[in-house]
VMD Tcl script that draws the C-alpha trace (Angstrom):
set ca {
  {26.32 -26.02 13.05}
  {25.23 -28.68 15.59}
  {26.41 -26.24 18.61}
  {23.94 -23.86 16.88}
  {21.33 -26.11 16.96}
  {22.24 -26.52 20.54}
  {21.98 -23.25 21.12}
  {18.37 -23.25 19.57}
  {17.23 -25.94 21.77}
  {18.67 -24.12 25.08}
  {16.80 -21.02 23.96}
  {13.43 -22.82 23.08}
  {13.95 -24.39 26.81}
  {14.27 -21.03 28.47}
  {10.96 -19.83 26.80}
  {9.19 -23.35 27.52}
  {10.33 -22.93 31.57}
  {7.79 -20.17 32.32}
  {5.32 -22.12 30.38}
  {5.61 -25.22 32.51}
  {5.51 -23.22 35.72}
  {3.09 -20.84 35.28}
  {1.23 -21.45 31.62}
  {-2.02 -23.14 33.24}
  {-2.61 -19.87 35.52}
  {-1.91 -17.55 32.76}
  {-4.07 -19.67 30.52}
  {-7.31 -19.42 32.64}
  {-6.36 -15.91 33.44}
  {-6.06 -14.66 29.76}
  {-8.86 -16.78 28.17}
  {-10.81 -14.44 25.75}
  {-13.16 -13.80 28.22}
  {-10.67 -12.92 30.97}
  {-8.62 -10.60 28.64}
  {-11.44 -8.83 28.07}
  {-12.24 -8.33 31.43}
  {-8.80 -7.30 32.05}
  {-8.57 -4.84 29.42}
  {-11.59 -3.06 29.68}
  {-10.35 -2.61 33.22}
  {-7.89 -0.12 32.03}
  {-10.33 2.19 30.27}
  {-8.98 4.03 27.73}
  {-5.47 2.53 28.45}
  {-6.76 -0.66 27.21}
  {-5.06 -0.71 24.12}
  {-1.55 0.14 25.99}
  {-2.24 -2.73 28.41}
  {-2.90 -5.06 25.43}
  {0.48 -4.21 23.82}
  {2.44 -4.58 27.13}
  {0.77 -7.91 27.72}
  {1.87 -8.91 23.93}
  {5.63 -7.69 24.54}
  {5.38 -9.52 27.96}
  {4.84 -12.66 25.96}
  {8.71 -12.68 25.28}
  {9.23 -13.22 28.83}
  {5.92 -14.79 30.30}
  {3.53 -17.32 29.13}
  {0.94 -15.02 27.88}
  {-1.74 -16.52 25.48}
  {-1.24 -14.01 22.96}
  {-3.90 -14.88 20.66}
  {-6.39 -14.51 23.32}
  {-5.06 -11.17 23.93}
  {-5.39 -10.14 20.47}
  {-8.84 -11.55 20.29}
  {-9.91 -9.44 23.22}
  {-8.42 -6.43 21.67}
  {-10.60 -6.98 18.35}
  {-13.91 -7.15 20.74}
  {-13.09 -3.83 22.70}
  {-11.71 -2.02 19.67}
  {-13.26 -3.72 16.47}
  {-11.53 -5.41 13.61}
  {-9.31 -2.65 12.45}
  {-8.30 -0.83 15.32}
  {-8.21 -4.05 17.24}
  {-5.80 -5.43 14.74}
  {-3.51 -2.44 14.42}
  {-2.91 -2.53 17.95}
  {-2.58 -6.39 18.14}
  {-0.31 -6.25 15.16}
  {1.84 -3.63 16.65}
  {2.00 -5.42 20.02}
  {3.41 -8.66 18.26}
  {5.62 -6.80 16.06}
  {7.30 -4.94 19.18}
  {7.47 -8.41 21.05}
  {9.70 -9.90 17.90}
  {11.70 -6.71 17.74}
  {12.55 -6.70 21.55}
  {13.77 -10.12 21.38}
  {15.84 -9.40 18.20}
  {17.42 -6.13 19.51}
  {18.34 -7.53 23.09}
  {20.11 -10.41 21.76}
  {21.69 -8.59 18.96}
  {22.88 -5.91 21.39}
  {23.36 -7.88 24.58}
  {23.67 -11.80 23.63}
  {26.31 -11.57 21.10}
  {29.44 -11.80 23.33}
  {27.91 -14.53 25.59}
  {26.96 -16.41 22.11}
  {30.47 -16.06 21.01}
  {31.88 -17.69 24.14}
  {29.27 -20.62 24.18}
  {29.27 -21.30 20.55}
  {32.36 -20.06 19.14}
  {32.79 -17.60 16.06}
  {32.81 -20.03 13.45}
  {29.23 -21.38 14.59}
  {27.98 -17.87 14.66}
  {29.21 -17.26 11.25}
  {27.40 -20.31 10.06}
  {24.40 -18.89 11.66}
  {24.95 -15.76 9.93}
  {24.81 -17.94 6.62}
  {21.92 -19.33 7.36}
  {19.65 -16.25 8.47}
  {21.05 -14.51 5.54}
  {19.78 -17.25 3.26}
  {16.41 -18.19 4.94}
  {16.28 -15.90 7.92}
  {13.03 -13.89 6.39}
  {11.23 -17.01 5.96}
  {12.18 -18.51 9.42}
  {10.78 -15.13 11.00}
  {7.74 -15.30 8.71}
  {6.83 -19.04 9.57}
  {7.57 -18.68 12.88}
  {4.60 -16.12 14.14}
  {1.80 -18.25 14.32}
  {3.55 -21.00 16.13}
  {3.81 -21.38 20.03}
  {7.69 -20.64 21.45}
  {9.22 -20.53 17.72}
  {8.32 -16.61 17.59}
  {10.54 -15.89 20.66}
  {13.24 -18.18 19.76}
  {13.53 -17.35 16.08}
  {13.86 -13.51 16.86}
  {16.49 -14.08 19.39}
  {18.37 -16.11 16.88}
  {18.05 -13.51 14.38}
  {19.55 -11.27 16.82}
  {22.39 -13.41 17.63}
  {22.91 -14.08 14.11}
  {23.19 -10.66 13.21}
  {20.36 -10.81 10.53}
  {20.25 -7.41 8.50}
  {17.89 -5.42 10.36}
  {15.71 -4.21 7.09}
  {14.95 -7.72 5.99}
  {14.17 -8.88 9.90}
  {11.53 -6.07 10.28}
  {9.78 -6.75 7.17}
  {9.67 -10.41 7.89}
  {8.44 -9.60 11.24}
  {5.60 -7.04 9.80}
  {4.55 -9.91 7.25}
  {4.06 -12.29 9.90}
  {2.71 -10.22 12.66}
  {-0.01 -8.23 10.75}
  {-1.96 -11.15 9.39}
  {-1.76 -12.70 13.08}
  {-3.09 -9.73 14.47}
  {-5.69 -8.91 12.12}
  {-6.88 -12.47 11.90}
  {-7.30 -12.77 15.82}
  {-8.63 -9.30 16.09}
  {-11.44 -10.03 13.74}
  {-12.29 -13.29 15.23}
  {-12.60 -11.83 18.51}
  {-14.94 -9.24 17.34}
  {-17.10 -11.58 15.83}
  {-17.47 -13.24 19.05}
  {-16.92 -16.86 17.72}
  {-14.11 -19.21 17.62}
  {-12.59 -20.57 14.28}
  {-9.34 -22.15 15.06}
  {-9.26 -23.71 11.88}
  {-9.81 -20.78 9.84}
  {-7.65 -18.84 12.34}
  {-4.61 -21.17 11.80}
  {-4.95 -21.16 8.04}
  {-5.08 -17.31 7.66}
  {-2.23 -16.65 10.09}
  {-0.16 -19.55 8.58}
  {-0.88 -19.04 4.92}
  {-1.12 -15.07 4.22}
  {2.48 -14.19 5.70}
  {4.22 -16.43 3.18}
  {2.37 -14.30 0.42}
  {3.20 -11.15 1.85}
  {6.99 -11.90 1.95}
  {6.80 -13.18 -1.34}
  {5.34 -9.73 -2.20}
  {8.40 -8.04 -0.84}
  {11.03 -10.32 -2.35}
  {11.50 -8.04 -5.48}
  {12.54 -5.34 -3.24}
  {15.26 -7.39 -1.56}
  {16.36 -8.88 -4.80}
  {16.72 -5.61 -6.53}
  {18.60 -3.95 -3.84}
  {21.13 -6.86 -3.99}
  {21.43 -6.47 -7.72}
  {21.82 -2.37 -7.63}
  {24.99 -1.74 -9.49}
  {27.71 0.71 -7.63}
  {26.83 4.01 -8.80}
  {29.48 5.37 -11.22}
  {30.56 8.65 -9.00}
  {31.98 5.64 -6.57}
  {34.33 4.70 -8.93}
  {37.83 6.12 -9.65}
  {38.99 7.11 -13.38}
  {40.79 3.39 -13.50}
  {37.33 1.81 -13.00}
  {38.17 0.29 -9.58}
  {35.91 1.30 -6.56}
  {37.31 4.32 -4.89}
}
mol new
graphics top color blue
foreach p $ca { graphics top sphere $p radius 0.5 }
foreach p [lrange $ca 0 end-1] q [lrange $ca 1 end] { graphics top cylinder $p $q radius 0.2 }
display resetview
């Protein structure tokens, strides 16, 4: 497990390096006013540009919440919230899929099979909570999404948790951007507090799936599973 924690720190460092190199420049260029100017420059393609910016946050130090607020200013709280949520969801999904498809062989060589088994057990138990609680934090969304992919967290719980974390974040900051005011305490409270409530609301579905009995048609006459 210690090597798995080391891998987590390494991924966090990889994500932090662009922030240390270009972070201040991106923050100045993509303040809320700067992001609004940048998006409106693309006319009817502003939504697509906003989504691409949010996806690029996986690799570059894009201030995602400023982009979400700008989307709310340009499109309103509903349409802007949908676009912002979708962009945040795609960013997490891309990190998960890239690491799931291409990062596994590297992780096996670096960590060893047993550490990955430990990671799989961890994400099987609390992976949904890790994904949900990470979305409003800096750096952690990208790292947790990548760790979930490396640990082969099942896709359905991952994407459900990702949606529970991304939707409140997108709509909250789009609404604040539409209102044209900064409410950092309210934004943090809502974007951190709503995802766990949404995740709790979908837990009965996953518990029901785990407890669903094997269909009788899949068993032979001796009572053993065919």
